[in-house]
Structures are given as structure tokens and as C-alpha cells.
N, C-alpha and C positions, 0 to 999 in steps of 0.2 A: 245123338241118341238121348232120349229123355232120361235124366237121372232119377231113379226111383228111390227117393228118400222119404222120411216120415211125412213131409208136407204134401208129397205127391199122393201117398196113400190116403191122406185125409181128403185130398181133392177128389179122389175116386169115390170115397165114401159120401162126400158132400154132393157130388154131381149125381150120384145114384139116388140119394135120398130126396134131392130137391129137383129131380128131373121134370116134374110136372109144373114147376113155376120158376119164374125168373123176374128180375126187376125191370128189364127192358123188354117190352112187348113188341113183337113183330107180327105183322099180318101173315097168317098161314096161307101159302099158295096151294092151289089145287094140283092134283096129279097132272092134269093137262097143261097147266102153266109151267110146272117144273119140267115136264117132258119137252116143252118148247124151249125152255132155257137150256136144257141139256143139249139139244140139237144145235142151238145157236152157239153154245160154247164149243162144241165139236168143230163146227165150221170155222169159228174164230181160231181155235187151236191149230187146225190144219193150215190156215192162212199164215199164222205166226211161224209155224214150223217151216213152211215153204220159204218165207222171207229169210229166216235164219239160215236155212240150208244154202240159199242163193248167196248170201253174204259170206258164209264160210267157204263155199266152193270158189268164189271169186278170189277170196283172200289166199286160199291155198294155191290156186292156179297161178296167181301172180307172184308166188314165192315170198309171202310176207316173212316167213322164217327162212333163214339161210339154207337149211337143208330140206325145205319143203315139208317139214313135219307139222302136224296139227297136235297141239298139246292141250289136254283137257284136265282141269283140276276139279276133283270131286271132294267136297267137305261134308262130313256127316254131322249129325247132331251129337250132343254130349253134355249140355248144361255147363256147369263150371269146369268140366273136363275139357272144354274148348281151349283152355290155357295150354293144353298139349299141342293142339294144332297151331296156335299162335307162336309157340316156341319152335315148332318144326319149320315154319316159314321163315322165322327170324334167323335160325341157324342156317337154313338152306340158302338164304339170300347172301350170306357171306362167303359161299363157296365160289371159287373162280375157276376158269378153265373147264376141263371135262367134268361133267356132273353139276355144273352151275344151274341155278333155277332159270327155266326159260320164261319168256313172256307167254302167258297162257292165252290161247285163242278162245277158249271157253272156260268159264268158272261156274260151278254150281254149288249151292249151299243149302243146308236144311237145318232148322232150329239154331243151335249155337253156330253151326257152320254157315248159316245165313248172315250172322253178325260178323263173322270172320271174312266172308266172301268179298265185300266191297274193297277192303284193304288189299286182299290177295289179287283181285282183278286189276287194281291200279298198279300194284306191284313195286312201287318205288321203295327204297330203303326207309325213307321217312314214314311212309304209310305203314310198313310192317313194324317199324319201331314203335309207332303210336298204338298199333294193335296189341303188341306185346305188353306195353305199359298199361293198357286198359285192362287186360286180363290178369296182370300181376297186382292190380290195386283195386279189388272189389270194395265198394262203399257200403256202409250199413244200410243205406236207404235204397240200394238197388232193388231189393225185395222188401216190401213193407207189409207184414201180416195185418189183416183187417181185424184180428181179434176174434173173440167168440161170436160176435154178431155176424161174422162171415158166413155162418151156417144158416142165417135167416134167408127166407126165400127172395127177398129184395136185393140180395147181393149176387154179383156175377162171378166172383172168384174169391178164393181164400186170401189172396194177396194182391196188392197193386205194385206198380213198378216205377215210382217217381224218379228214383235215381238212375235206373237203367235207361228210361226214356230220355232223361235230360242228357246223359252222356252220349247216347246214340245220336241225338240231334246235334250235339256239339261236334262229335267226331265226323259224322256224315253231313258235313256242312255244305254251303252253297258252292264252294270251290270244288269239293270232291264230287258233288252231283254233276257239275259241269264237265269235269274230267271223265266221269263215267259215260255221260251222254256223248262226248266227243269220240269215244271208241266205237260206237255203233256203226257209223259210216265206214269204218275201216274193216268191218266184217266180224269184229270180235263180239262175243255174246256172253251174257251174264244172267243166269237163271237162279231163282230162289223158289223153293217148294213150300206151299202152305196147303192145309187141308180144308177143302170146301165142305162145311158141315151140311149145307142145304142139299147138295147133290151127292154127298158122301163120296168124294173123289179127291185125288191129288190135283193141285193146280200149280203148275210151274209158271211163275211170273218172269217175263223177260225184262230185266232192269235197265238195259241201255235205253229201251223205249220209254220206260217209266221215268228215267232221269231226263230224257229229252222233253217229256211232257212237263216235268217239274220245272225245268229251265224256262220253258215257254210261258208257263203259268205264274212263275215266281213263287210257287209253294211246293215244298218237298214233303208235305204231310202224307200224301198217298204212298210215296216211296218208303217213308219211315214206318208207316202202318203195315206195309207188306213185310218188312224185315221183322217187325214185332209180332206179326201174325205167325210167321214161320217159327218163331221161338216161343209161342204162347202155350205153355203146358196146360192142357184142358183142365178146367176147374181150379187149378192153382193160380194161373195168371189170367188176365182178362182176354176174352176173345176180341176179335177185331172185325168190324163191318167195313168192307171195301166194295165199292160199286154195288151196294145193296145186298151183298152176300156175306154170310158169317163164316169167319176163318179161325182155325186154331193151328197148333203146332204141326209143321210139315212131317215130323217124324211119325205121326199117327198113320199116314198113308204111304210114305216112302222116306226112309231115313237116309238114303243116298239117291242121287239123281244123276243118271248118266245117259239118258236119251235113247236107249235101245228099245224103241217101241215102233209099232207099225209094220208094214210088209217090207220085204227086201227092196221092192221098187221105190219105197218111200225113203230109204236110208241115204245118208250122206255119201257113203262109199259107192253105192250103185249109181246114184245120180251124177256123181263126179265123173265116173268112168264113161257114162253115157254122154255127158256134155263136153268132156275134154278127152276124147279117145287118144289123142296124140301125146298126152302128157302121162308120165309114169303114174301108176296107181298110188293113191295117197298113203302116207304113213301116219298112223295115229298113236299117240301115247296117252294113256290114262294114268293120272296120279291121284290115288285115293287116300285121303287122310281120315282115318277113323278116330274120332275123339273119344275113344273108350278102348277097352280090351276086346279082342276078338273072341275070347273065351270067357264065359261068365264065371267069375270066381266062385269056387265051391265053398259052401258054408252050411252049418247045421241049421235047418229051418224049423221054426216052431209051429205047432198046430193051430195056433190062434188065427182067426180069419183075417185080421189085418195083416199079419205076417205072411199068410198064404197068398192073399191078393197082391200085396206089394212085390213079393218074390216072383209070382207068376207073371206079372206084367213086365218086370225087369227081364226075365228070361225070354218072354215073347218078343219084345222089341229087339233085344240083342240078337236073337236067333233070326228074326226077320231081316236084320241088317246083313248078317253073314250070308243068308240065302240070296239076297239081292246081289251081293258081291260075287257069289258063285255064278249067278245068272249072267253077270257082266263077263266073266271068264268064258262061259259057254257061248255067249253072243259073239265075242271077239274071235273065238276059235272057228265058229261057223262062217263069219265074214272072211276070215283068212283062207279057210278051205275053199270057199267059193271063188277066191281070187279077186275079190272086190277091193281089198285093201290089206296092208300089213299093219296089224294092231298089236300093241303090247299093253299089259296092265301092270302097274306098280302100285303097291299099297303098303301102308305103314299104320301101326296101331300102338297104343300103350302096351308095354310088355305084360304078358299074362300074370307074371309074378309080382307086379307092382301093387302096393296097397297104399291108401291115403295115410299120411302121417297123423292127421287128426280127423275126427268124425265131424260131420256136419256139411252144410251146403254153402258154397261160395266162401270158404275159409281161405284166407290169404296164404297161410302156410302150405296148404295142399295145392293151391293154384300156382304158387311159385315153384314148388317141387315139380309139378307137371311141366311148367314152362322151361325149367332148367333141363328136364329130361328131354323135352321136345327139341330144344336147341342142340343138345348133344347128338341126338339121333338124326336131326335134320341136316347136320353138317357131314354126315357119313353116308355115302352112296350105298354101302352095304346094308343099311337099315331097311331099305325097301325090298319087299318080297315080290317075286314074279310068279309065285305058285298060288293056286287057288286055296283058300282056307278050308 
């Protein structure tokens, strides 16, 4: 979830005031050209979905997991509050026996969740330890304000991200990219959501394929740009152009990504039962980590327009996230009632009574507090709720 702090409010103001101009000019496409691109994207998305379904069905049919269960990890956005999710995974990874963290068959991430997702997908203790260290040690240059000139029309964002880009490229290095690519042929899938501003739509990128492409080409720039695009708060952080399309934060279009789209006939559960009628229906477990509180903290709002805009966007994004989580519960109940699969949803969030120990964005004290809290809750099975919010 995008954290609505003062710099985000300023981003909203700046992007509204400067909407008519920007430093990087792009040729405007006609309605006909955009309609053609939309249709091509839909065909491509269906082909990608089919390939992913085939891989997952084969993996499940062959019993990649000892009990035949398909485990899906869903990581929401949350800005610096992503330290909570990093802590949850670190604590969970130390649980042994019943309740131990499974190897996830599918991992999805949005915004801060997209930055967590590569480490969670690989899932080794060393990966999760490095993830936790990354979120516990924010650097001053992760976010570098451009100053007052940021409001000039030639600038694309209020801030640049030299430190965050540097650390991301160091952490998601050639070795990790190769390891991500190696999981694709095993049927595992890794999705990151970004928002396509040209088509005004969510775009889930499948990153085992992107990692394979990076390995073959010898360059991980596109993969890194996908991760940065998913975490690119509009106006505050730079947008990213990928394959000729302009992208920003995935939280704008969908703050959690769980794949419940299309018709029943398109679904994993229906297709699995159709192709493998002699095998028991699949069991699917969703594990949803919300890198924020499920309930918007109450506070006295001021009537000034900056306060009103900032608070309104904060409430809108958080409410949209919870609506999506409820949709996931409804979807799973429908699939279960139809008899296509047995599905359960487990979710965890920052407790509603938690408050940051210090004010500000990317503050080490707050991020360590959240990582400690996440570690504690991640190590306790009872921390996960199976009831719709």
C-alpha cells in the first residue's frame, strides 16, 4: 500500500498542477493505435496465463509438494512498512515442523511487496536474512528529493532513488536472477504488478520469464525496471518506461494480486480437474501479508485541502485493498462450493493499535520496530487469520 505522507501529498499536488507538461516527451498514440495495443496485450496475457496454468497444473499433478498442496504468497504494498513483511518472513522461516513456511508455488508482489517478492520466491534463509537486513537499514540516499525545482515542468518526479536503485541491483544480482529463472521450468511462478498508464490498467509481469530473458541477454535492466515500476509512487518517484509503455506503482490499480480473474473455465481449479480427472481435486492455500493495518487508524482530520486530499487517498487505497481481500474470500468460497478445489485463505497485517514510534518516511527506528513485530508474529501460527476482514 502506498504510504500517504507529506511527500506523497506534494506529489499529488505537483502531478495535478503540471499534468499538461513533462520533461520527457512521448509521441501520443491515436485511439485506434491504443485499441490495437490493448487487444494485443489481451492476447498476450491470455497466452501467458495459459502457460502459467499448464506449468502449475503439471507441478501439482506430479506432487511437487509432499501433500499435493499449492501454496500462494501474496505481498501487498506498504512503502517503508514493508519492513513488517520482511520480518514476518524471517520469523516464519525459523519455524520447524507443523506450521513451517512452505516453498511457495506462486509468489505475487505489489509496490513494496514487489521488492520483497524475489527474496520470498527464492525462500532460502540467506535470502530472507538479506531481505530483513535491507529493510532494517534504510540509507539516506534511498530517496533523494529534487528540491524546489522538482515542481518545474521539466522534472518527472519530486524525488529520485539513487540509493534504492543501487541496493536493488546489488541484491537482485546475476546469481539471484539465474536462480529465479531456474524455477520457471519447475512450474513455479512469480508475478509483480505495475500500473500501465497508457492503457489505464493493471499489468502483472511474470518474472521467471523476465529472469530467463535477462540470463540469456546478460542484462537485468528490464527486470530491475519492472520491480522499480511496481514501487514507483506516482509523481513522487520516477515512472518507468518498459517495452515502450509508461508504468507507475502497482498499488494504483491493484494493491494485492491473487489471480482470481476470467471465467470458471479459465481457472486453475477447473482446468486441473478437466485435465487430471483421476487425481484428487487440488488444495490451495493463500498466504496474504498486508504491509499495513487492515483498519485505517482514526485521527482528527483538518479542513485544509492538502490534509483532506492526503487523508482521502490514504483511506481510498486502504479500503480498496481490504475490498480486494474480501473478493479473494468470496472467490475461494465460490470455487469450493462448486467442488473445483479446496481453498483456504490466511492473512496477516500490522495490528490496528500499532503506531509508528517516530514520524517520517523510511525512519530506521520505525522500520526496525515493524521488523521486530513481524518477526514475532511470523513465528506464531495463531497470528494468521482465516476470517474475511
